[in-house]
Every structure is written in C-alpha cells, then in structure tokens.
N, C-alpha and C positions, 0 to 999 in steps of 0.2 A: 543605371546599372541594375540588373535583376539578379538577385542572389542565385537563382537556379542556373543562370548562364555559366557560372563557375563550378557547378556541381555535377560531375558525370555520374549520376546514380540511376538506379533502376526503378525509382519510385516517384518520378516527377509528376506523373498523372495523378497519383494519390495525394501528393503534396498540393498540387494545384486545386484539387477538389476540397481539401482541408482548408486551404487559404480562402476559397470562395465562401465556405461556410462561416469562417471567422469574419470575413469582410462584411457578410450580410448582417452579422451580429453588431459589428462596429458601426454600421450605417443605420442601425435600427433606432427607434425612438424609445427604447427601454430606458427607464429612469436612470439606472446605474451607468448606462453608456452616454445618455444624452447630456448629463451634467458635465462630464469630462469633455465631450465634443464641443459644447458651448464655450467652455473655458478656452479651448484651443482656438476656436473660431474668432474669439474676441481680440486675439493678438496675432493672428496668422499673417498679417501684413508686415510684421516687424522682422527685420533681419539684422544680425550683428555684423559690424565691420571688424571689430577686434576679436581675435580668437587666440587663446594661449592654453595649450594642454600639456605643457612641459613641466609645470610646477605642481606642487601639492594641491593647489586650488585650481579647479577647472574654470577658466575664465571665458565667458561668452558675452561679448559686448561691453561697452563702457557707458556710464551714466550720461555723458555728454552726447551720446548718439541719439537720445530720445528727448522729445519734449516732455515737460513736467507731467502733463496729463497722461501721456503714454507710459511714463515711468511709474506713476501711481497705479495704473491699471495692471502693469506687469507684476508689481509687488502683490497686488490683490490676488492675481491668478496664482502666483507662486505660493502664497499663504493658504490658498484654497486647497493646495495639494499637500499640506501637512497631514501625516508625518513624513519627513524626509529622513530616510534610513541611511542612505549612502551619500558621501560628500567628502570634502567641502566643495562648494560652487561659489562663483561670483557671476551673477546674471545682470548685465547692464549696471554693474556696480553694487547690486544688492547682494550682500554676503549671506550665504546659507550655511550655517553651522549644523550639519546633519548629526544624527545619533552616532554613527560610526565614523571614526577618523580613518576613512578608507585609504587615504594616502599612505598610512603606515603599512597596511597590507601590501599595497603596490610596491613600496620601496623594498619590502622583504622579498617579494617575488622577483623583482627586476633582475637581480644578478643571475638567477637561474634560468631566465627566459632565453629561448633561441631567438635568432633574428626574426623580427616580425615583418620586415619589409616584403611586400608582394605576396604575403601569405593569406590563405583563406582561414579565418579564425571563427570559432564559436565561443560565445560566453553564455554558459547555461545558468539560468537564474540571474539574468543581467540587471535586475532591479531598474533603477533610473538611468543606467548607462554610464555611471562614473568611470568604471574600468574601460569601457569601450572608448570613451573620449581620451583616456590616457593612452590606449593602444593606437589611436589615430595619429599621435605624434610620430609613430614609427612607420608610417606609410604602408599599411597592409593593403592587399588587394580588396579585401572585404572583411568586416567584422559583423557577424550575424548574432544578435542577441536573442535568446530564448527566454521569454518572460510571460507566463500565463496570467499574472495578476493585472487587472485592467488599470489599477491605480499607478503601478510602476510603468506599465506600457505607455499610457497616455502622458506620463511625466517625461519619459524619454522623447516622445513625439513632440512635446512642447519644446524641450531643450534643443533637439536637433532641427526643429522648425526655425528656431532663432539662428542656429549655427550653420545649417545647410551643408552637412558633410555627407557626400553621396556614398562613400564606402562604409558608412555605418548604417546598418539596417536592423530592425527588430521585428520578430514574429511573435504574435500572442500565443505561443506554443510552449509546452512544457518539455521536460526531459523525456517524457513518454514518447514524444515524436522524433527524438534525435536519431534513432536507427533508420528512419525513412531517408535521412540524408547520407546514404551509404557511400563510404569511400570518398568523402567530400572535404574533410578539414585537415589542414596542416598542423593546427594547434587548437586545443580545446582547453578552456578554463572552466573549472568546476570549483567554485569558491563559496563556502558556506552553505552547501546543499546536501551533501551525502547523508548526514545524520537525520535529515527530514524524510528519508525514504525507508519504507518498511522492508524493501528488498535491495539493499545496497549493492550486492554482488551482481544481481540481474541488471541493475542500472549501469554498472561499469561494463558489463558485456555489451549492452546497447551502445554505450559511448564508443567502445572499441570498434564496433561495426562502422561508425561514422567517420573513422579516422583513416587517412591515407597511410600506406606503408612508410615507415620512418617518422610518422607524426609524433608530436609531443603533447602529453597531458599534464596540466598543472592543477593540483588539488590542494585546496586549503579547507581545513575542517576544524570544527570543535572536537575536542578529544578529552580523555581523562589521563591523569598522570600514570606512569608505570611502564615497565619494559615487557611485561607479559603480553602475549598475543590474544587479548581478551577485549570484549566490548560490554559496556553497561547497557542493559535494557530496562529503562525505568518503568515502574509499575503504572504510573499515570502521567506524570509530567517530569521534565528535567529543566531546572531553572525556570519554572512556571510555564514552560512551553509544552502543550499536549502533543504537538506534532513532531516530537523528537522520539526517534526509535533507537537505533544502535549508535552509541557514542563510544568509538573505539579508542584504544591506545594507538600511538603512532605505529607501533610494530604490527598491531592487528590490521590497520589500514594498509600498511605495506604488503601484508600477506594477502589481503583481498585483491590488490592489484596484481600481485604475482600469480595467484591462482587463476585469475581471469586470462592471463597470458601476456600481460605487459612485461616489457623488458627494461633493464637498467633502472629499476625502481629505486629512488633515492629520497630519503628524508633529509631535506636541506635546511629546515628551520623549525624550531619549537619555542614557544614563549608562554608564560603565565598570563592569562587574561587579567585585566584590571579595569577599574572604574574610570580611568582617564581615556580609554580607547572607545568605550561604548557607554554613552550617558545621555541623560535628558538635556535638551537645549530648547531655545525658543522656537526651533523648527521641528522638534520632536518632543512633545510635552507629556507623553505617556510613560509607563514604567520602563525602566532600563536596567542596566547591569546591577546597580546598587540594590535594586529591589529583588533581584534574583538570588542574592547571596546571603547566607546567614550572617546577620550583623555581629554576632558574638564569636563567629569562627569563619574567617574569610576563605578558609580552605574547603568549605562545604557550601552547597546550594541550600536554598530554604527547605528543600525536601530531605536534606541530610546526605546527599550524594557528593562525591568528590567535585570540587569546583572545576570549571573547564580550563584547559589550556588550549592553545591553537597550534596546529601542526601544518606543515607545508611539504608536499611531496611532488616529485617530478618522475614521469614515466614515459617510455617510448613504445611504439608499436613495432 
C-alpha cells in the first residue's frame, strides 16, 4: 500500500520529490544514517509470529520464536537505540520500560476517539510508533506517522520490520510538510508537539488544511494551570527544555483551535503531571521529570515557572 494512493491532494508531485530527497539521504553512507541502517540490516530477516496491540504493552513476537543467538542480537540492537521515550513494548519477550508510560495517554484519549476503522490517520511527531501500533488494533485503512528525527524513524522501521503491518507507514517528515497532504486525513493526532512550535496557530492552520471535511483532531499538550486564556513564554527554557515556546492553559489552547476555524472544540481531560508517568528507566537513562521540577516545591519547574499539567482536546473540521 502506498500512502499517496489514499490521498486525493494537489501536491503529490511535490511530495514525491520530497520523498526522493529523503530516500537519498536514508540510503547514503553518512555516519548518522549508516549506524542505524546497519542495526536494521543485522536483524532484517526476523519476523514476529505473535502480535498483540490491544493491551498497555505493545507485544511484537515471543522469546521462543527466536534462537538464543538471534534473541541476544535483537536485545543488542534494541539497547543500541536507547533512549526509548515512548512505550512500553515487549519485543520477542524483551520488556522495554520506556521513559513515558504512553499507555496512560492512550487510555485517556480512547473514550473520545471516533471510530478508527477504515480511516486514514496521521500521527504527527509519531516517535517510535507506540500510538500507531495501538491504532492498528482498530483496523484503520492507513496510519501515516510524521517523524523527522532519524533515531525515532529508524526505531519504528525496526519494530515494524519485525511486525510487518502494511497499513502502518512513517515518513521522515515534520509538521512543516503536513499541509502538502491537503484534504487527506480523517483523523489527526497531535500529541506532545504544539508547545515545541514557535508559531502554534500557524501550525494548526496547516494541520486543518490536511483534514477532510468532518475530520477529527486529537490534541494532547503540556500546559500550565489556570482558567485564563493565556500562555507562558519562557525566557530561555521550560523544565530544562530550550525548544519550548508557548505553554498555554487549556482555555488558551481551546481558543487557538477556535480562532483557526475548528468546530466543536472540547477539553475532555486534564491532569497534573507526576514522576510516575515520565521517569528514568534502564531504557532511558538520562534526565527526566524529577530533574525538571523544583525539589523543594513540586508545583514549580526548576526555572520557577508553574509545573506542567497535561490537557486533551478534541476538535472537528
């Protein structure tokens, strides 16, 4: 299945050219690409028999499907891809406890989702594809992940190389290219992305262009507490992240969506972030949530800003 086959848009030629440029990079011998490609090639012959995407843990394969040497090699490859940000996964019986307990986000979003069956879906900032695999349980026509970071892109390619799910595909593209897929998607997921954009309203306009009439947008975002329609703009960093720009209240984010022209905008979940949901593990050994929050006042970040909550919104075109 080719993702363009399901997308009646006016920019196919431009997308094909962009793909060709990306494919040339991915086939190059540049060190940053070659390392990932060699990892994938070392296990490309392996296919999983057991697949289960219905539970909190995305399961691809069982240990007994591989010989001991193959299982050792798979674990070496998986550990070479540390840090694992999204999860959890079980890959041929190897349990990957990722930094984020992404299953919690999925469970919160699930009651608000439209029917995913036979739908064309985009997952913007798809990371290693955890949510894409969870969507696969619902038999979509296609889930297209947008993920510009090669680490995440190649991790998904490894996982889906084992799983072999044809209706899950990923492009090494960012949200900057979403408007090229004009009038293409029935559902778009935008989870954990909007506060990393310096022009969030412009981004939402581009996303709206890519949606079919009647399509649904699911947004999950870091936010600050409060009912006023305001956004925090940190001087340098927010929770130690320099690439954070506008951190809105839920009301502010709702107003952005409304001003762009989305309909039936609904805030359907809010919760306080905590160290049990985002944390260091053996599969993500760098700084995490505990390091971002003032140890003497858990309501503040280390910079003195309000500590983050997470908010979930749903909107229609």
